[in-house]
C-alpha positions in Angstrom: 0.0 0.0 0.0 1.2 3.5 -0.8 2.0 5.8 2.1 -0.6 8.4 3.1 -0.4 12.2 3.1 -3.0 13.5 5.5 -3.9 17.1 4.5 -5.3 19.1 7.4 -6.6 22.4 6.0 -9.3 25.0 6.7 -9.7 28.8 7.1 -7.3 31.0 9.0 -7.6 30.8 12.8 -9.7 27.7 12.8 -7.2 25.6 14.8 -5.2 23.7 12.2 -1.9 23.8 14.2 -3.2 22.3 17.4 -5.2 19.6 15.5 -2.3 18.6 13.3 0.0 18.2 16.4 -2.6 16.0 18.1 -2.8 13.8 14.9 1.0 13.7 14.5 1.5 12.6 18.1 -1.2 9.9 17.8 0.4 8.4 14.6 4.0 9.3 15.6 4.6 11.1 12.3 6.0 14.4 11.1 4.2 17.6 10.0 4.9 19.6 6.8 3.6 23.2 6.8 1.4 24.1 3.9 1.5 27.8 4.7 3.1 30.1 2.3 4.2 32.6 4.9 5.2 30.5 7.9 8.1 29.4 5.8 9.9 32.8 6.3 12.2 33.1 9.3 11.8 36.9 9.5 8.0 36.6 10.1 6.5 34.9 13.1 3.7 36.8 14.9 1.7 37.8 11.9 2.0 34.4 10.4 1.0 32.6 13.6 3.9 30.1 13.5 3.7 27.3 16.0 5.1 28.2 19.4 8.4 26.7 20.6 6.4 24.4 22.9 4.2 23.2 19.9 7.2 22.6 17.7 8.7 20.3 20.4 5.7 18.1 20.3 6.2 16.8 16.7 8.8 17.2 14.0 7.9 20.2 11.8 9.2 21.1 8.3 9.0 24.3 6.3 8.6 26.4 9.4 10.8 29.5 9.2 13.1 27.6 7.0 13.7 30.2 4.3 14.4 33.9 4.2 12.2 36.6 2.7 15.2 37.5 0.6 15.3 34.1 -1.1 13.2 33.4 -4.2 10.3 31.1 -3.1 7.0 30.2 -4.6 4.6 27.3 -5.1 6.8 25.8 -7.8 9.9 25.8 -5.6 7.8 24.6 -2.6 6.6 21.6 -4.7 10.1 20.6 -5.7 11.5 20.9 -2.2 8.5 19.3 -0.6 8.4 16.3 -2.9 12.1 15.6 -2.2 11.4 15.8 1.5 8.4 13.5 1.3 10.5 10.9 -0.5 12.8 10.9 2.6 10.0 11.0 5.2 8.0 8.2 3.7 11.0 5.8 4.0 10.4 5.8 7.8 6.7 7.0 8.0 3.6 5.5 6.5 1.8 8.7 7.3 2.9 12.4 7.0 0.6 15.3 7.9 0.5 18.4 5.6 -1.0 21.2 7.6 -2.0 24.7 6.3 -4.4 26.9 4.4 -2.4 28.0 1.4 -4.4 26.5 -1.5 -1.7 27.0 -4.1 0.9 25.2 -2.0 -1.3 22.3 -1.1 -2.4 22.0 -4.7 1.2 21.9 -5.8 2.0 18.9 -3.6 -1.1 17.0 -4.4 -1.4 17.6 -8.1 1.6 19.6 -9.3 2.2 23.3 -9.8 0.7 24.6 -12.9 2.9 25.4 -15.9 2.5 29.1 -16.7 3.8 31.2 -19.6 7.2 32.8 -19.0 7.2 36.3 -17.6 6.7 39.2 -20.1 8.9 42.1 -18.9 7.2 44.7 -21.1 3.7 43.9 -19.7 5.1 43.5 -16.2 6.7 47.0 -16.3 3.4 48.6 -17.5 1.6 46.9 -14.6 4.2 48.0 -12.1 3.9 51.6 -13.3 0.1 51.4 -13.1 0.4 50.1 -9.5 2.8 52.8 -8.5 0.8 55.5 -10.1 -2.7 54.4 -9.1 -2.5 52.0 -6.3 -3.7 48.4 -5.8 -7.4 49.2 -6.4 -6.8 49.5 -10.2 -5.1 46.1 -10.3 -8.0 44.5 -8.3 -10.6 46.0 -10.6 -8.7 44.9 -13.7 -8.2 41.3 -12.5 -11.8 41.1 -11.4 -12.9 41.9 -15.0 -10.3 39.7 -16.7 -10.6 36.6 -14.4 -13.4 36.8 -11.8 -12.8 33.1 -10.9 -9.2 33.7 -9.8 -10.0 37.1 -8.3 -12.2 35.3 -5.7 -9.3 33.0 -4.8 -6.3 35.3 -4.9 -4.9 37.3 -1.9 -6.4 40.5 -3.1 -3.9 42.6 -1.1 -0.9 41.1 -2.7 0.1 43.2 -5.7 2.7 40.7 -7.0 0.0 38.0 -7.3 -2.4 40.4 -9.0 0.2 41.6 -11.4 1.3 38.1 -12.3 -2.2 37.0 -13.0 -2.9 40.1 -15.1 0.4 39.6 -17.0 -0.7 36.1 -18.0 -4.2 37.4 -19.0 -2.8 40.2 -21.1 -0.1 38.0 -22.6 -2.3 35.1 -23.7 -5.8 36.6 -23.9 -7.0 33.8 -21.6 -8.0 33.9 -17.9 -5.2 33.0 -15.5 -7.4 30.4 -13.9 -7.6 28.5 -17.3 -3.9 27.5 -16.9 -4.7 25.6 -13.7 -6.6 22.7 -15.4 -3.6 20.6 -16.5 -3.5 16.9 -15.9 -2.5 16.1 -12.3 1.0 14.7 -11.8 1.3 11.2 -10.6 2.3 10.8 -7.0 3.8 7.8 -5.2 1.5 8.4 -2.2 -2.3 8.5 -1.5 -3.8 11.5 0.1 -6.7 12.3 2.4 -8.1 15.8 2.7 -9.6 16.8 6.0 -11.0 20.4 6.3 -11.7 21.9 9.7 -14.5 24.5 9.9 -17.0 26.0 12.3 -19.9 28.3 12.0 -19.2 31.7 10.5 -19.9 33.8 13.6 -17.6 31.7 15.8 -14.9 31.7 13.2 -15.0 35.5 12.7 -14.9 36.0 16.5 -11.8 33.8 16.6 -10.2 35.7 13.8 -10.8 39.1 15.5 -9.5 37.8 18.8 -6.4 36.4 17.2 -5.6 39.8 15.5 -5.9 41.5 18.9 -3.6 38.8 20.4 -1.0 39.4 17.6 -1.1 43.1 18.3 -0.5 42.5 22.0 2.4 40.1 21.2 4.2 42.9 19.2 3.0 42.6 15.6 3.6 46.3 15.0 7.2 46.0 16.0 7.7 43.0 13.8 6.2 44.9 10.8 8.4 47.9 11.6 11.5 45.7 11.3 10.2 44.6 7.9 9.2 48.0 6.6 12.4 48.5 4.6 11.5 45.3 2.7 7.8 46.0 2.1 8.4 45.7 -1.7 9.2 42.0 -1.4 6.5 39.6 -2.3 7.0 37.5 0.9 5.7 40.3 3.1 2.8 41.5 1.0 0.1 39.7 2.9 -2.7 40.3 5.4 -1.5 41.6 8.7 1.6 43.2 7.2 0.2 45.2 4.3 -2.2 47.1 6.5 0.4 48.0 9.0 2.9 49.1 6.3 0.1 51.5 5.2 -0.2 52.7 8.8 3.5 53.3 9.0 3.3 55.3 5.8 0.7 57.4 7.6 -2.2 56.5 5.4 -4.1 54.6 8.2 -4.4 55.3 11.9 -3.4 52.3 14.0 -7.0 51.5 14.8 -8.0 51.7 11.1 -5.1 49.3 10.2 -6.2 46.8 12.9 -9.8 46.9 11.7 -8.6 46.4 8.1 -6.5 43.3 9.2 -9.6 41.8 10.8 -11.7 42.5 7.8 -9.2 41.2 5.3 -8.6 38.1 7.4 -12.3 37.4 7.4 -12.3 37.9 3.6 -9.3 35.5 3.3 -11.0 32.9 5.4 -14.0 33.0 3.0 -11.8 32.5 0.0 -10.0 29.6 1.7 -13.3 27.8 2.2 -14.3 28.4 -1.4 -11.0 26.9 -2.6 -11.4 23.8 -0.4 -14.9 23.2 -1.6 -13.5 22.7 -5.1 -11.7 19.5 -4.2 -13.6 16.4 -5.3 -13.3 14.6 -1.9 -13.0 16.5 1.3 -14.0 15.3 4.8 -15.3 18.3 6.7 -15.0 18.2 10.5 -15.7 20.6 13.3 -13.0 22.0 15.6 -12.0 19.6 18.4 -13.1 16.5 16.5 -9.7 14.9 16.7 -11.1 11.5 17.3 -13.2 11.7 14.2 -10.1 12.6 12.2 -8.2 9.6 13.7 -11.1 7.3 12.6 -11.0 8.7 9.1 -7.3 8.1 8.8 -7.6 4.5 10.2 -10.4 3.7 7.8 -8.2 5.0 4.9 -5.4 2.8 5.9 -7.4 -0.4 5.9 
C-alpha cells in the first residue's frame, strides 16, 4: 500500500496547528507546513507560526526555513516538498500536511501549474500602473479579466495580482484557465480533511487572534520589515495594512480593523477553494477522534 499524506486544512484561525499536532502525536509522524508565509524566518507573529512548545511536540518542516530575501513560490515549494516526502515516507507510513495556502497544497497533491514565462514589457506597465494608481486598479482589472481567480487570490498582494494580469494580457486567456492541467502522478495516497466552524464563531476567533497578535508585538515585527515592504514575501494580510499605517495612510485603529476585515475575507476565499476538491472530509473544531477514525479507515 502507498504511504498516506494527510492534509489538514481550513480557514485561518480555525485551529489547524493544534489539531495537526494531536494527529501527528497519535500516529507518531512528522508535519509539513502548507502555509506560504510560515516558511519565512523573519516573520512569526503575523504568520501565527507554532510556538516553541508546539514545535517540540512533533517534527515540523517548512517552518521559518527560508528567508524573505530568497526566491520562493509554489513551484519551488513543490520541488523541495516532494524531495522531503521521498525521505520522510521511508520511515513513516503517514505524513501530515497542515496549512491553508491553497496553491501550496495543490502543488503537492497535483503539481504546480505550468504558466507562460514572464513578459517584462507587460510587467513593467503593470508595475507603473500600480505605482501611479495603487492596488485598487489592479484589483478592478483582474476582477474583470478573471473573476474566478479574483475570488481566490490574496487581493492585497500586488505581486499575485500583477502576475495573473500579466498572463491574462499575454495570452488573452484567464489566468485560472492554466490551472486545469493533468495532475502529476504521486507515489502516495492523500486524504483531505478540512476543519471549519460556524461563520460567527470563526469570525470571532479571527478578530481575537488579530488582537492577540497586536498584543504580542506585531507592530514592532512589521516595523522591522518596513524596509523590505516591496518584497512579495511580506505582501500579505497583517503586514500590508500596518505598512500602510507606517506610511501614515491609516491610523493604527484603522489598520487593525482592516486586518480583521481582510482576514475574514481571506477565510471565506480559503473555504471556497477547499470546496472545489472532489473529496473532502469536513470536521468541526476539536473533532480529533473523528479525524483519527477517518485516517484509520483510509489505511485499511
